[in-house]
C-alpha positions in Angstrom: 125.7 81.6 131.4 123.0 79.2 132.6 120.4 82.0 132.3 121.4 82.5 128.7 120.9 78.8 128.0 117.5 78.8 129.5 116.5 81.8 127.6 117.7 80.3 124.3 115.9 77.0 125.1 112.7 78.8 125.8 113.0 80.9 122.7 113.6 77.8 120.5 110.6 76.0 122.1 108.3 78.9 121.5 109.4 79.2 117.8 109.0 75.4 117.3 105.5 75.6 118.8 104.6 78.5 116.6 105.8 76.9 113.4 103.9 73.7 114.2 100.7 75.6 114.9 100.8 77.3 111.5 100.4 74.2 109.4 97.8 74.8 106.8 96.4 72.2 104.4 94.1 72.5 101.3 92.4 69.7 99.4 92.8 69.8 95.6 92.1 67.6 92.6 94.8 65.1 91.7 96.0 66.2 88.2 96.2 62.5 87.2 92.5 61.8 87.8 90.3 61.5 84.7 87.7 64.3 84.3 84.8 61.9 84.5 86.0 60.7 88.0 86.5 64.3 89.1 83.0 65.2 87.9 81.3 62.3 89.7 83.1 63.2 93.0 82.5 66.9 92.5 78.8 66.4 92.0 78.7 64.3 95.2 80.5 67.0 97.2 78.2 69.7 95.8 75.1 67.6 96.9 76.6 67.0 100.4 77.6 70.4 101.7 80.4 71.9 99.6 80.0 75.5 98.4 79.6 75.2 94.7 78.4 78.7 94.0 81.8 80.3 93.4 82.5 78.0 90.4 79.4 79.2 88.6 79.6 81.7 85.7 80.2 85.3 86.8 81.6 84.1 90.2 85.2 84.5 91.5 86.3 80.9 90.8 84.7 80.2 87.4 88.0 80.7 85.7 89.9 78.8 84.8 86.8 77.0 83.4 88.1 73.5 83.7 86.8 70.4 85.5 90.1 70.1 87.5 90.0 73.7 88.7 86.4 73.5 89.7 86.9 70.1 91.4 89.8 71.5 93.4 87.7 74.4 94.7 84.7 72.1 95.5 86.9 69.4 97.1 88.6 72.0 99.3 85.3 73.6 100.3 83.9 70.2 101.4 87.1 69.2 103.2 87.4 72.4 105.1 83.8 72.3 106.2 83.8 68.7 107.4 87.3 67.8 108.3 86.6 68.3 111.9 83.7 65.8 111.6 86.0 63.1 110.2 85.9 64.0 106.5 89.1 63.3 104.5 90.6 64.6 101.3 90.1 61.4 99.4 87.1 61.6 97.0 87.7 58.2 95.6 91.4 58.8 95.2 90.6 61.9 93.1 92.1 64.4 95.5 95.3 65.1 97.5 96.2 67.5 100.2 98.6 70.4 99.6 100.4 72.8 101.9 100.4 75.4 99.1 97.5 77.8 99.0 95.8 77.2 95.6 94.0 80.6 95.7 94.5 82.8 92.6 93.3 86.2 91.6 89.9 86.8 93.3 89.3 83.0 93.8 90.1 82.4 97.5 90.2 78.9 98.7 88.9 78.8 102.2 91.1 77.4 105.0 89.5 76.7 108.4 91.9 75.8 111.3 
């Protein structure tokens, strides 16, 4: 009986560790943020290391062609690239983190552990 308890405890600990290690987080535009604020922060991120090529015409993340959609992609690109160097998902209160993958169709939002 003691061996079964030890086995169950070990199994539960392993499952807890695995679930904890799978936390993923993306950075997306806050839908309440005005477009001009998103645009200012998106331009800053593009000039400071975010990948902004995928939101250009004829690229995978051009559609939907909205400032909020493009800002989400750019904010996430910057956040994923620089989060391990202290970057946050703030962008002047224009962005929030989400545990839901915002990828859609051929537009893949990068996630770096």
